[in-house]
C-alpha distance (Angstrom), angle and dihedral (degrees) to the residues before:
residue distance angle dihedral
M1 . . .
Q2 3.79 . .
E3 3.80 112.5 .
I4 3.80 115.4 -111.6
K5 3.81 113.8 -120.9
R6 3.78 104.9 -137.2
K7 3.78 125.0 -152.4
N8 3.80 111.8 -106.2
T9 3.79 109.0 -116.5
R10 3.78 133.1 172.7
R11 3.78 116.3 -78.9
I12 3.78 118.8 -121.6
Q13 3.78 128.9 175.5
L14 3.80 122.0 -130.7
G15 3.80 106.7 -174.3
N16 3.80 104.6 -62.1
I17 3.82 94.1 -18.7
P18 3.83 121.2 91.6
I19 3.80 114.6 -149.0
G20 3.80 124.8 -163.3
G21 3.77 129.4 -2.3
G22 3.80 93.0 86.5
A23 3.82 96.1 -49.8
P24 3.82 115.1 145.4
V25 3.82 114.4 -82.9
S26 3.80 104.8 -97.1
I27 3.79 127.5 -143.5
Q28 3.80 122.7 -129.2
S29 3.78 135.8 -171.8
M30 3.80 136.5 167.3
L31 3.77 134.7 -124.7
S32 3.80 112.9 -108.0
V33 3.81 93.7 -157.3
K34 3.79 128.8 74.2
T35 3.79 109.6 -83.8
S36 3.81 92.8 -130.2
D37 3.83 89.2 57.4
R38 3.78 87.3 90.2
E39 3.81 99.4 -180.0
N40 3.79 95.6 52.8
A41 3.80 93.3 37.0
I42 3.79 90.9 55.1
Q43 3.80 90.9 47.4
Q44 3.80 91.4 52.9
I45 3.81 92.2 46.6
Q46 3.80 90.2 54.1
E47 3.81 92.0 46.6
L48 3.81 91.5 50.6
E49 3.78 92.8 47.9
S50 3.80 91.2 49.5
V51 3.84 91.1 61.1
G52 3.81 95.2 44.9
C53 3.81 106.7 -90.4
D54 3.81 108.7 164.9
I55 3.84 100.5 -170.2
I56 3.82 128.5 25.5
R57 3.81 123.9 -159.2
C58 3.78 124.8 -159.0
A59 3.79 132.2 -170.9
V60 3.80 114.9 -112.9
M61 3.79 104.8 -163.4
D62 3.81 100.1 153.1
L63 3.78 143.2 5.5
D64 3.81 92.6 -85.8
D65 3.81 88.9 60.9
A66 3.80 91.6 48.6
K67 3.82 92.5 50.4
A68 3.81 92.0 48.8
I69 3.80 90.2 62.8
K70 3.82 90.3 77.1
D71 3.81 90.4 61.0
L72 3.83 94.4 42.5
K73 3.80 90.0 52.3
K74 3.80 90.3 58.8
I75 3.83 89.0 63.1
A76 3.80 105.5 29.0
Q77 3.77 120.8 94.7
A78 3.82 92.6 -178.2
P79 3.81 118.9 71.0
L80 3.81 115.2 -98.9
V81 3.81 125.3 -134.1
A82 3.80 123.3 -159.3
D83 3.80 114.9 -137.5
I84 3.81 106.3 -149.1
H85 3.78 132.7 169.8
F86 3.80 124.7 -158.6
N87 3.85 99.2 -30.7
Y88 3.81 112.3 98.7
R89 3.81 90.8 -179.9
L90 3.79 89.8 66.2
A91 3.79 88.2 51.7
L92 3.80 90.0 53.2
A93 3.83 90.2 49.1
A94 3.82 91.4 48.5
M95 3.81 90.3 52.2
E96 3.80 91.8 47.7
N97 3.80 87.6 55.4
G98 3.79 94.3 51.8
I99 3.81 107.2 -94.6
D100 3.82 113.6 168.6
G101 3.82 99.2 -148.8
L102 3.79 143.9 5.9
R103 3.77 134.6 -136.4
I104 3.80 104.0 -160.1
N105 3.80 133.7 127.2
P106 3.83 109.0 -129.7
G107 3.79 93.0 -153.6
N108 3.81 91.3 61.8
I109 3.78 101.3 54.0
G110 3.79 101.1 78.6
K111 3.80 128.5 -123.1
I112 3.78 122.2 35.6
E113 3.80 90.1 -118.8
G114 3.78 89.0 68.4
V115 3.80 92.1 49.2
K116 3.81 90.8 49.9
A117 3.79 91.6 51.1
L118 3.79 90.5 48.4
V119 3.80 93.7 49.8
A120 3.82 93.7 44.8
S121 3.80 90.8 55.6
A122 3.81 92.7 43.8
K123 3.83 90.6 51.8
E124 3.77 92.5 48.9
R125 3.80 93.4 48.9
K126 3.84 96.9 35.1
V127 3.79 92.2 -122.3
P128 3.83 114.5 161.7
I129 3.80 121.1 -141.6
R130 3.80 127.0 -139.2
I131 3.75 116.3 -149.4
G132 3.79 106.7 -150.6
V133 3.78 120.5 -165.9
N134 3.82 119.5 -174.2
S135 3.79 125.5 -168.6
G136 3.80 90.7 -129.7
S137 3.80 96.0 59.8
L138 3.79 106.8 43.1
P139 3.85 121.1 148.0
K140 3.80 114.6 -91.7
D141 3.81 95.0 -121.5
L142 3.81 92.0 54.1
L143 3.80 91.3 47.4
Q144 3.79 89.9 52.4
K145 3.80 91.5 47.5
Y146 3.82 101.4 41.1
G147 3.80 108.3 5.6
V148 3.80 117.7 -138.4
S149 3.78 96.4 -30.3
A150 3.78 144.9 127.9
K151 3.82 90.1 -98.1
A152 3.82 90.8 56.6
M153 3.81 92.0 45.9
V154 3.78 95.0 49.8
E155 3.82 95.2 41.7
S156 3.80 88.4 52.5
A157 3.81 90.7 51.4
L158 3.81 92.1 47.5
R159 3.81 91.1 52.2
H160 3.79 90.7 57.6
I161 3.81 91.7 43.7
R162 3.82 91.7 52.9
I163 3.82 91.1 53.3
L164 3.82 90.4 57.6
E165 3.80 94.4 40.7
E166 3.80 91.0 53.2
L167 3.81 86.4 58.4
S168 3.85 89.6 49.9
Y169 3.80 92.5 -110.3
Y170 3.81 117.3 140.2
E171 3.80 106.0 159.2
I172 3.78 89.7 110.6
K173 3.78 139.5 139.2
V174 3.79 123.5 -176.0
S175 3.80 140.4 -152.8
V176 3.82 131.9 -172.2
K177 3.80 104.5 -171.1
A178 3.79 130.7 -179.3
S179 3.79 134.5 167.2
S180 3.82 88.5 -127.4
I181 3.81 114.9 85.4
P182 3.84 95.9 -150.1
L183 3.83 91.9 48.6
T184 3.79 91.6 46.9
L185 3.80 92.1 50.6
E186 3.80 94.0 47.0
S187 3.81 92.7 46.0
Y188 3.80 96.3 50.6
R189 3.79 92.8 43.9
L190 3.79 91.0 52.3
L191 3.80 93.3 44.6
S192 3.79 91.6 48.2
S193 3.80 89.9 53.7
V194 3.81 94.5 54.6
C195 3.81 104.9 36.8
D196 3.78 137.6 37.4
Y197 3.79 99.7 -153.5
P198 3.82 114.3 121.4
L199 3.80 113.1 -90.7
H200 3.80 127.9 -132.9
L201 3.83 108.4 -150.0
G202 3.75 128.4 -151.3
I203 3.78 148.2 130.0
T204 3.78 108.0 -123.2
E205 3.80 120.2 -136.3
A206 3.79 88.7 5.4
G207 3.80 94.3 167.1
T208 3.80 137.2 -131.0
V209 3.79 123.5 -8.1
F210 3.84 91.1 -89.9
R211 3.81 101.8 45.5
G212 3.78 95.0 28.2
S213 3.79 93.7 52.5
I214 3.80 91.0 51.4
K215 3.80 95.1 47.1
S216 3.80 92.8 45.1
S217 3.78 93.8 45.9
I218 3.80 92.0 52.4
A219 3.81 96.3 47.2
L220 3.78 98.8 37.7
G221 3.79 92.7 40.3
I222 3.81 92.5 54.1
L223 3.81 94.0 46.7
L224 3.78 94.8 44.7
D225 3.81 90.8 47.9
E226 3.81 87.2 54.9
G227 3.82 89.4 53.8
I228 3.80 94.3 -105.9
G229 3.80 120.2 132.2
D230 3.79 138.4 50.3
T231 3.80 103.8 -166.8
I232 3.81 131.0 16.2
R233 3.78 143.3 -159.8
V234 3.78 124.4 -167.8
S235 3.83 103.9 -151.2
L236 3.79 110.1 -149.4
T237 3.80 135.2 168.8
D238 3.79 88.8 -124.4
K239 3.78 141.8 73.4
P240 3.81 112.3 -42.7
V241 3.82 90.8 -120.3
Q242 3.82 88.7 66.9
E243 3.81 89.8 57.9
V244 3.79 91.3 57.2
K245 3.81 93.8 47.3
V246 3.81 92.0 52.3
A247 3.82 92.5 44.9
K248 3.78 91.5 50.4
E249 3.80 91.5 49.9
I250 3.80 90.5 51.6
L251 3.82 91.6 52.6
T252 3.82 93.8 43.3
S253 3.82 91.9 48.8
L254 3.82 90.3 53.1
G255 3.79 93.1 47.1
L256 3.81 91.6 -115.1
R257 3.80 92.7 118.9
K258 3.78 131.6 29.1
G259 3.75 115.1 -120.2
L260 3.77 148.9 122.2
N261 3.80 115.0 -50.0
I262 3.80 114.2 -160.4
I263 3.78 116.5 -170.7
S264 3.81 123.8 -174.5
C265 3.79 132.2 172.7
P266 3.80 124.9 -123.7
T267 3.76 118.4 -100.4
C268 3.78 118.6 -98.1
G269 3.78 141.8 164.3
R270 3.83 91.8 -79.8
T271 3.79 93.0 62.8
R272 3.80 115.5 105.8
I273 3.79 97.0 169.9
D274 3.84 131.1 71.6
L275 3.79 92.0 -99.1
I276 3.82 97.7 170.7
K277 3.82 91.7 53.3
L278 3.80 91.4 43.0
A279 3.81 95.4 50.5
T280 3.81 92.2 46.0
E281 3.81 91.8 50.0
V282 3.81 91.8 48.6
E283 3.78 91.2 50.6
K284 3.81 92.2 50.5
A285 3.81 95.1 42.9
L286 3.80 92.3 51.7
E287 3.82 96.0 47.5
P288 3.83 91.8 104.5
Y289 3.81 88.3 60.9
N290 3.80 98.1 50.3
N291 3.81 92.0 120.6
Y292 3.79 94.1 59.0
P293 3.84 116.9 96.7
L294 3.80 96.7 -127.7
T295 3.81 129.5 132.7
I296 3.79 114.2 -140.4
A297 3.82 121.5 -170.7
V298 3.80 126.5 -156.1
M299 3.80 107.3 -172.0
G300 3.78 128.1 -179.2
C301 3.80 101.6 -139.6
A302 3.77 145.9 -1.3
V303 3.84 91.7 -88.3
N304 3.81 90.5 63.1
G305 3.75 93.9 29.3
P306 3.80 130.2 96.3
G307 3.80 92.1 -17.9
E308 3.81 101.2 58.9
A309 3.79 91.5 31.2
K310 3.79 96.7 44.6
E311 3.82 91.8 122.6
A312 3.81 91.4 60.4
D313 3.77 117.0 103.7
F314 3.80 91.3 -137.4
G315 3.76 135.0 -0.8
I316 3.76 153.6 159.9
A317 3.80 126.9 -124.0
G318 3.79 112.9 -164.1
G319 3.80 125.5 -130.3
I320 3.78 132.8 166.6
K321 3.83 103.5 -43.5
E322 3.78 88.2 -32.8
G323 3.76 139.9 63.5
L324 3.78 145.9 -153.9
L325 3.78 120.8 -112.3
F326 3.79 112.2 -147.2
A327 3.80 139.7 175.6
E328 3.82 123.6 -155.1
G329 3.81 90.3 -15.5
K330 3.81 96.2 -49.6
V331 3.79 119.7 115.5
L332 3.79 112.8 -124.1
K333 3.79 103.4 179.8
K334 3.80 147.7 -36.4
V335 3.81 115.5 -102.2
P336 3.85 132.9 -174.3
E337 3.82 112.9 -106.9
A338 3.80 93.7 -111.8
F339 3.81 92.7 60.2
L340 3.80 101.1 39.1
V341 3.81 97.6 97.7
N342 3.81 94.3 46.9
E343 3.79 92.2 47.7
L344 3.81 91.5 48.8
V345 3.80 92.5 49.4
A346 3.82 89.6 49.7
L347 3.81 89.7 54.3
V348 3.79 91.6 50.3
Q349 3.82 92.9 46.7
D350 3.80 91.2 49.7
Y351 3.78 91.5 49.5
I352 3.80 93.5 49.1
S353 3.83 92.9 47.6
K354 3.83 89.6 55.4
H355 3.80 94.9 46.8
């Protein structure tokens, strides 16, 4: 796989996660429960961390949410970002309680005194700010001038950036999200050409896990392949854990993150084994090893077996109620269908323990 040449952006530090400047593309998600619901918030944080989420955002809608951050920080290993709209006082409270980052647009919080107070606290505590522009909430004057367009999206982002720069604040990352793939692509390409701040990628309101995963994979995959993007969120109408799994698969497929690569062939008339069930069981059984850079093949028959999948580290080739286990194209043994998954997992476990 040819290595992707990424655009060089400024480096910022969000808690223990570097963003931009060649740092690995990080994965974000967001709690779906109220931040002040400490028990459920902590549970979701731990679930997200267990599947490899690097950065976790939470909605701060009132003072109770802001105060809860202190307790969440005692548990969280990943940095936490407060999502705040309009109210700079909530941002100040979130920072006082230990938040690692903010998502707030400085042009939307009222008087300049509030912006100055926000920036002063962020400087003191080294808290970066994400400017987040969405196509559905563009300023009226830009809509009149450009309509819903990449120019309007980017000009809106630059306005917010200039407010922070005028206060000598540069710990910034930026997003220009839309639910339209073409608009998202055009907006990020334009923004990338005119600023060097790290970019947070995403399709907003992408949809359910099926449609949203497809839309996000297309848009994020194209941009990342062009070298654009430093941190990503896959926004799905589903459990936050699903967002992380899809994001990780996007990065692994592009070679931007090492991880388990499972390949499986489509079913066809040659198949004499329950291939769909087999592939699904393999995927689930190997979830604990998702961080290991191994390629695992699940093939339906001997035609697509060790030959076509010879580059896989380990694999299965289906037969009639049985299958062949193979490694790097070499057949190891024949195994009854009922034991194939367990035997494959044992091979993977043995390999990992020796390496």
